[in-house]
N, C-alpha and C positions, 0 to 999 in steps of 0.2 A: 504494500500500500504505500503511495507516495507521501512525504511530509505534507501533512497538512496546511502548514504556514507556505509552503513552495506551491502548493496547489491553489490555493486561494489567492496567492499574489499573481501566479501567471494568469488566473480568469479573470482578475481584476484589470491586469495589463492590456489583455485581449479586449475587454469590454470597454476600457478607455479608448482604445484605438477605433473600435467599431462606434462609440459615441461621438467621437471627433468625425468620423466620415458622415454620420447621418446628421450631425450638426451642420458640416459644411454643405450637404445636400439639402438640408433644409433651408438655408439661407439662398442659395442658388435657385430652388424652386420658387422661393418667396420673390426674389428679385424678378424672375421670368414671369410670375403671375402678375406683378405690379406693371412690367412693361407690357404684357398682352393686353391688359385692362386698358392701359393708356392709348396704347395702341389701337385696340379695338374701338374705343369712344373717339379718336381722332379720325378714323377711317369712316365711322358713322356719320361724323361731322361733316366730312367731305361729301359723303354719298347724298346726304341731305342737302349740302350746298350746291352740288351738281345734277341733282336727281338721277344720280348713276345708280341702278340696281345691282351692277356688278361689284360695285364697292360695298353695297348692303350684303351681299353674298360674302365678300370676303371679310366684313367685319363680323359677320355671324360664324364665320371659320375661325378667325382669331379669338373670337368670345369662346367657342368650343375648346378651343385649347386652352384658353383661362380656367374653364370649367375643371378639364382633365388635370390641370395644374393644382387646382384645389384639392381634387382627390389625391393626387400624389402626395401633397403635401401634408394632408389629413393622415395618411397612411406613415409618412416618415415622422410626423411629430409623434403618433401611437408607438412607432418602432423605439423612437428615442426615450420615451416614458418606460418602455419595457426594459430597454438597456439600462437605463438610470436606476430602475428598480434592483436590477440585477447586479448592478455595481453597488447599491446599498448591502445587498444580501453579503455579498463577499467582504465588503469593507466591515460590517458588523463582525462575520466569522472572524477575521483576522484580530478585531478589536476584543472578541471575548477569549480568543487564545492569549493574548497578551495581558487580560485583564485589566483592559483600559476603559473603566466604568463610564467615564465621562463622554466616550464616543458611541455610548450604547443608550436607546431610549430607556428612562426609567419606568419601571412598570407601574401601571395605574393602580393607586390606592383604591378607587372606587370599584375595583371588579370584585364582584360577588360571586365566590365558588358555589357550586350545588352543594347541599348539604349530604353528609354521608349517608350511604344506604344503611338500611335496617340490618343490623348484626355487623356492621363493618367496626373495625378497631376506632377507638376514640381519636378524634382529630387533635392535632396538635394546637396548643392552647396560643394564645398571641404573644404572652410573655415569653415562651419558649421560642416561638418564632423570631422575635426580636433579638433574645440572647444569642441565636444562632445565625442570625443574617439570613433568614430564609426569604423575606419579602424587601421591595424597596431597591434603594441604591447599594450598588455592590453587594448584591445578594446573590443567593442561589438562583432564585427566580429571573434574575437580570442575566445570569449565566446561561440558563436555559431557555433565554428568550427570543426563541425562533417564530412561535406562533403570532400571527399579524392579525387574526380575525376575532371579535370579542368572545365568541364561543371558545376558540382556542385558547385565549388567555385565562380564561375562566377555568377551564379544564385543567390547564398546566397547574394552576393555584391550587385547585382541589388535589391533585395528585400530590403536591408538595405537602399538603397539610393533613392528608387522610392517608395513613398507611394502607397498603393494599394487602389482600391475602396472599399467601404464597404462591397459589396457583394462578393468580393474576401477575405477580412479579414475574414468574416465569415465562408466562405468555407475553409480557410486554418486552421481556429481554431477548424473546426470539423474534419478535416482530421488530424491534429497534436494530438488532443485528443484522437482519436482511435489508433494511432500509440505509443503514449505515454508509455502505460504499456508494449509493445511488445518488451521488453529489447533483447531478443535472436534475434530477426529478425533486429532490428536496428544495434546490434551488428555484425551480419553477413554481412549486407550492408558495413557497414563500414569497416569492415575485408577485404572484396572483394576488395574496393576501395583502401587500403593500398597496397595489392599486385598486384594491376594494376601498380603500380609504374609510374605513367602517370603525374609527375609532372610538365612537361615542357608543358605550354599550347601551345607552337609552334606547338608541335607535334599533338596535337587536331586540330590546326587550319590548319596544313597541311592535315590532313586526311579529314577535310571537305571539303577544297579547291578541291582535287580530288574526293571526292565522288560527288560533284556538278558540276564539271567541264566537259569539252566536251570529248567526247570519239575519240580520234585521228583515231585509226583504223577503229571504225565503219565508220567513216566519209570519209575514204580512202580505200574502200572496195576493190579495186584493187589488193591492197598490202596483203590483206587476201587472194583472190583467188590465188595469186601467191606463197604466203606462204603454202598453201595446194596443188598447182599443182606440185610445184618442189620437195617436199618430195616424193610425189607418183613416180615422174619420177626417182628419185635417187633410191626408191625401185624396180622398176621395172627393171632398168638398172643393179642393183645388181644381180636380180635373172637371168637376161639373161647371164652375166658374169659369174655367178657360172654354168649355163648350157653350158658354152663352146662358146658363142657367143663373137665376137670381139668387143665389145663395151667400153672396158676400156677408152680410150681417152674421148669417148663422156661423160662417167660418171664423169671423172675429170673435164671436162668443166661445166658439171652442177653444180658439187660442187664449182667450182670457183666461178659461177653465185651467189650461195648461199653465198659464204664469200664476194663477192662485195656488194651484198645486207646488210649484217650483218654490215659490214664497214661503210655503208651510212645510209640508213633508218632504219637499225638495232639500231642505236645509240639513235634515238629518242625512238624506241620501249622499248630499255632497261632502258634509263631513266625513262619512265613512269612507268615500272614495279619497279625501285628502289624506286621511290616515295611512292608507296603502301608498298613495303617490309619494308621499315623503320619504318612503324607504325605497323608492324604484332603482336608486343607484346601485342597490346591492343584489337585486335579483339576477341578471346576467351575471356578475361576477361570481355569485355564489353557483350558479348552474356551471360556469367553467371549472371552478374547485371540485364540484362534484363529479363532474366528466373526468377530470385528471386521475381521482381517487378510484372512480368504478371501472374504468377501462386499464389502468395500470396492472401489469402482470404481478401476481404476487403469488408466494407459497407457504407462508406463515398461517397457520389456523386463525391466529387472532385478526391478521389482516384480511383474509378471507371472510370472517365474521362482520369486520367492517363493512365490507364490500356488500355483503347480503343484507346489511341494514339499510344501505344506500338504494336498495331496491325492494324495500320492504312492501308488501301488499300487492306486488306486482307492478309497482309505479318506481320508475327510476327518477331518482332525486333530479339528475341534471336536466331531465327532459321535463320535469314538471315545472321546475323553476325557470326554464328557458321560455316555457309557454307562459308563466305570469309575465315575464319580461315582455312578452310578444303584445301582451294585452295594455301595455303602457302607452303606446301610441294613441290609442282610443282615449286614454285619460288626458292625455296631453293637449288634444283638441281643443279641451274646454278653455285653454289658456288663450286661444285666438281671439283676435279682435272681432272675427266673422262668427263667434261661436252662438251669440245670444239667439238670433233668428233661427238658428239650427235647434238650440235647446228649446224654444218657444214651441216650434213646430212638431218636435219628435221626442220631447223628454229624454234626451240622450243620456243623461246622467243615470236614469232608472235603468236601462239597458247594460250600461257599463258596470253599474254596481251587481246586477244580476250575472254577469259573466265573472267577476271577480269573486262574487259568493260561490258560484258553481266551482270555481277553482278550489276556495277555502273548504267548500264540503267534501270535496274530492280528497284533500290531502291533508284535512284538519289532524287526523289520526298520527300522520306521518311525519310531520314537519319538526316537530321535537326530535324524533328518532334521527333524521337526517342531519340535523346541526348538532346534535350531540356525538354522532359519528364523526363530522367533520371536526369538532373540537379534540376528540380521542386521536384522531387521525395527526392532528398537528401535534398533539401532545407527544405521540409516539415519534414523530420527526425530530422534536426538540431533544428526546433521548438518543435517537440516531444520530443527530449532529455531535452531541457530546462524546458519544462514543467514537465517532470517526475524527473528531479533533483532539482525542487524548487517547491514542493508540496503546497506552502503556498502562490505562486503566483496566479494570475486570470487572465482570460481572459477578456478583456475590452469589453465596448460596444461602437462601432463607429457609431454615430447618423447621420441620414440623415435629421432629422428635430429637431426642438427645438432650446434652447439657445445655442449660438455659445460661449462655455465655456469648459475647461479641469477641470473636478472635480474629485479628489481623495482622498481616505482615505488611510492612512498608506503608503503614497508614499515614496520609499528609492531609492537609486542609485543601479542600477543593478550590477554594476562592482565590487562593494565592497563587502567583505567576508558576507555572511549571519549573521555571528554572530557579526559584527561591524555595518551593515546598520541600520540606526534609521528611522523610518517612520514617515511621518507627514501628517496632512490633508492639502491639497492645492486645491485652485481653481484660475483659469486664466481665466479672462472673466467674464462677455460677453462682448461685443463691447461697447467702451464708457468709460472703465476701464482699470486699469492696475494693476499687482501686484508689490508692493514697499517693497523689501527685505532689511531690515537695521541690522546691527549687527557689531560686533567688529572682528579684525583680527581673522582668523582661527575659527570662529564660526561656518561655514556651509554655507555661502550665495552662493559661487560658486557651492559647490556640490549639492545643492538645484535646481538651473537653470539646472544643467547638468542632476539631477535626473529627471526633468521634461521633458528635452528634449529627453534623451535617453529612457524613457519610452513611450513618444510618437512615438518614431521610432518603438520600440518593437510593440505598439498598431497597427500601420499602415502597420506592414509587417505581421500581423497575430498571433504574438508571445504572450505568457503571460506577464503580467507587474508585476514589483517588487511594489505590491500594494495590499492591500486588497479589493479595489473595483476602478474602474475608468470609466469614460464615457468622451467621446470627440466626436468633430465632424471632418470632414475631414480636414486637416490641411497641409498647407505649412509652413515648419519650417526653421527660419533663426536664427543664433546667431552671438553675437560679444563679445568674452570672451578673446581670446589670440591673439590679435593684435600684430604684429612683425614689427619693423623696417625692411629696407633693405640698408645696406650700399652699396651693388653692383649697387642697383638701384637709390641710392640717395634720399630715401624717409625717412623721420623721423618718429617716432613712432606716433606723433600727426596727420601727413599728412595721414600715413597708416590707422590710425582709422577712420579719417575724410571720406577717400573713401570707406571703409568697411559700416559706417553708412549711406554713400550716395546709396549705393547699396541697404541696407535694406529699406531706404526711397522710393527709385524709385519702389521696389516690392510693398510696399504698396500702392504707388500712382496707380500703373498697376493693383492692386487687383479689380475685380469686386464685388461690393457690394452686388450683387444679386447673386454671384456664390455660387456653394455647397462647395467650398474650401475655408477655412480661413486662414489669414496669423496669425502665432504665432511667435513672437520675442522674444529673451531672451538676455539682454544686462547686462554685467557684469561690474561695474566699469567705465562707458564709460568717454571719454575725459579726461583721467588721465594726458595727454602730454601737459597741458596749466594750466594757472594759474586759483586760485580758482573762483574769480569772473566771468570771462569769461566762465569757466566751467560749473557753476551754470546757467548762462543765457543760453548757447547753450544746454546743457542737457535738460533744461526746453522746449525750443523750439521743440528740435527734438521728445521727448515723446508726446508732444501734437499735433506734427504733424501725429504722428503714431495713435494716440487716434482718431483724426479727419479722419483719412484715413478708420476708422473701423477695424483695426488689434487689437488682443489681445496679451498680452505678460507680462512678468516679467522684472523687473530691479532690480538690486542688487547695494547698494552704501554704502559708507561712509558718504556721505554729507547727514546729517540730515535735512538741510535747504531744500532740493529737496522736501520734503514732504509738507512744509509751502508755497509753491508758490501758490497763489490764483488759477491760471490757472490749477493746478493739483489736489489740495486738495481735491476737491469732486470725483475725477477719481480714486484716489490713494485707494487701498485696502493694508492696512499697516499690515507687519508682520516683526517679527525680532527673531535673535538669540542673546543669551548672554553667559557669561563666569561666573566662579566661581573661586574668587581670595582668597587665605587664607595665612596665615603667621605662619608658625610653627618653632619647634625646629630646622628644617633643612633648613630652609629659606622660601621664598615665593613659592608658587605653584599656577597653574592654570589648570582648567579642563572646560570641555565643555560637556553639555548634548546633543547638536544638537537638541534640541526641540522648534518648531517654536511657537512663542507667538504672539497675536494680539498686534498690536500697534506699535510705533517707539523705536528703542533701547534706552537705557536709562543709557548707559556705553560705555566706550572705553578702550581700552587695549594697545595701542602702547607703552606707557612708561613702562608699568608693564612688557610686553614682552621684552623690552630692558633691565630691571632689571633683567629678569629670565636669560637672555644670558650674563649677565656681561657687558654690555655695560653702565649700571648706577649704582652708589653705591647702596646698599641694605640698 
């Protein structure tokens, strides 16, 4: 497999060259069109001055060339948009590999993932998501952020926050592994999503509300028959009037009835049409996405199941969405300056609404299935891109039996640039034990805990993990790492941390020891907001309580006496980080290798760091 960075760079260079050629052609065609229009106008003026029909014909030919040029210009500009979108896809791929977060779009905080399915493992709570940088800027969501449709982004967020069952994890791994080398296909889906320009999730929600909502005209059929009968009456009276029969007043009366209907019931009809018309920009684009997914050759059972859902009920999603898009010109006629007499004579809006509602009734039961399948496909493509772009990462094994422990070799933090990420061998569990991580400031304790948590999230959404090997059971994940006080709520740092720890303890107490999902806790420097003596006693009791409840977890601390407590000594799996401090001609310096070692930390560095920043004399 070629180096991902080299591959994306080469594709980007090719696209830049193609974009330059299309841009040059666009300018040339634009100049031709301007010249053709001015020349046609000049020849036509000369023809009028000379009364020369040959010049009129010549002007017509030149104007035809102008129209042909407009067609070419439109196609060229569409090709430019496509190439620009593909350039963006490759630029973002390179930015994700470099972890250049500012070059990537920040995930929309307003995205609402679907609620977990009944019986699914509990979703990750907001505090844990914040502690582990799962959402927002410089997050796991941003690293995986290839979906460009609202439903794709919502599905990805749901997968991030809701652990999947082991069988679903294996299905997603198989599907994303098949899609990973298909760079051109992944690029085309991403490009179509960018061109969709459906960044407003509210538009998606409004379309779903209409598609699954009531059919007003269908439920009030008498108005449909009125809308069909009155135009026929207008047509018949108009024919009689042209034949010389004195039916003018009757024709005016019928048209007046039409206008009255339009000013009353017609307002409801117009509102319903407008609700659909406001979303019409996405219909054809969704049809193209559905067509790409439906016709693409796949072998993984999960991908084949997705394709089957896009043809649920014998209705192909792409064909049905294209049919809805083809109704939109009938809707757009309502914007014409000449529409009023047409509406007054034919009650046009009623007939258009009937066509829209016929589509709605035919597809009402399937639209959500189609869009959810699209969202899952985009989420799978995000996992596939992660797999392709990080060939050293592996798919973990989520076990349904065996020891309840997270075991990883070469585990590193996925959000760090690959050139900076340092891998370590880590084991958390089995029940009855906990991982105690000690070390000096800045040595890597918090990063290790986050690396464990983020990789567990990746594993349980079906993605590859930043490790050489990893096995784990199904886990419910909780963390306490970035507790904050609240001036507005009058909550001190210590009280805020106590509340967070109480939530974690309650989860451990509620955990069923016979369940197939284990609780994994990650605690970073707990109870910092109180004095040392009380902190030691409280921290020991909390950790002992979690151990007795059957939870597994990791705790980082500066408090080296935590490992000496008799009630914890036998349960602790002790590991530590250290630093290297040297003094040279330029003064003191400190380096870290971020390598995990067995045992308890043997050094501290707070005073040395103060010396480095100039708070203490050297």
